[in-house]
C-alpha angles and dihedrals in degrees: 000000000000118000114274111232126197117199118200105196130139098204101091099202093046093046094047091047092051092048090051093047094050093047089052086053087058097255123129101241133179133174140212131178108221146018089262091054089047090056093047092047092047092055091069104022143047131217135198099204128030123207113193138191114204103213101066124161093248102037148313114318088226086070088071089058092044097049112021110016098038098105094034123118089210120115119249133200125193118212110188146147086222100093108152119123093256089054091054090047090054088053092051091047091060092045100253107171096211135014119200123184119221126273095043133159110265088222089063092055091046090050091054092048093048089048090054089045093052091047099048113012114031113102116191111247120244124223089263087063096052121145113220124208114205107217094195104042098031093236134139117220112206125216089260091053099256113148116219121193114228135205119236091259094047090050091049091049094051092044087067089068100048108131091355101104112173094002118128110232114206116242090236091056091049092051090050088049088055088055099253137118109254091211094065101023117116105231090207088073089061092049091052091049092050094051092048092048093049090048092049091051092044090052088060089062098259107147098201130021106193099216108118138180119240103204114243094000117058140263137316130200107215094195140055116287119183132171131222138171 
C-alpha cells in the first residue's frame, strides 16, 4: 500500500492542488484545513506522513507536533512562509523531520516524500510480482496479469528499466531512450508522461506502480521488469 499522507493547510486551492499532485504521484493523500479538522480526521483515520502549514485559523501548526504528534514515529514536514532561522529551530525543537519555506519547488517536496517512502515503505518485489513488457504488442503485463496498452513513448520509457531493478537511471539516459536530445528536451514533457502513465496504471486497479523519481538524478524502478516477445 502507498503511504497515506495527511495535509493540514487552510488555503483551499493550495491544499486541493497538493492533494491532487500527490495522488497523481501514487500516494494516498488527504487534506484538512485546521487543527480542529485534524483532530476530527485523526479520530477515525491514520496517516503515515504529516504535512503541516504553520499559520492555521485555530493556532500554529507546530502545536499539532507539540501536543498530538510528539511521541509518534510518523514523519512530518512543515510547509510555511515563516522561514527565518528561529522558525526552523522551532520546527526542530518539536521534532519536525523537514522544514520547507513557501514558495518551494514541488519537485523538492516530492523528492522528500519519495525518500521517506524508499526508507520505510518500499518492499522489494518478488519474482511472483514481476512486470512484463511485451516487445511486440507494446503492452505492460502487471503482476496480477492485467494487460495495459502503451503509447510509443510509454513503451520506450519502460524499456529503459528492463532487467534494471533498483537501479537509478539518469534523466539524460531516459531522454535518449525516448529518442530525444537531452540538451534541448523540455523535462516537463517527461513529468507529464509519468503522471499520465501512473494514472493509466492506477485506473486498471493497480495500487502501487513502483516507478519513482530520484530528485536531481533520474528515475528508479523498485520492482522487477522483464521483457518478452
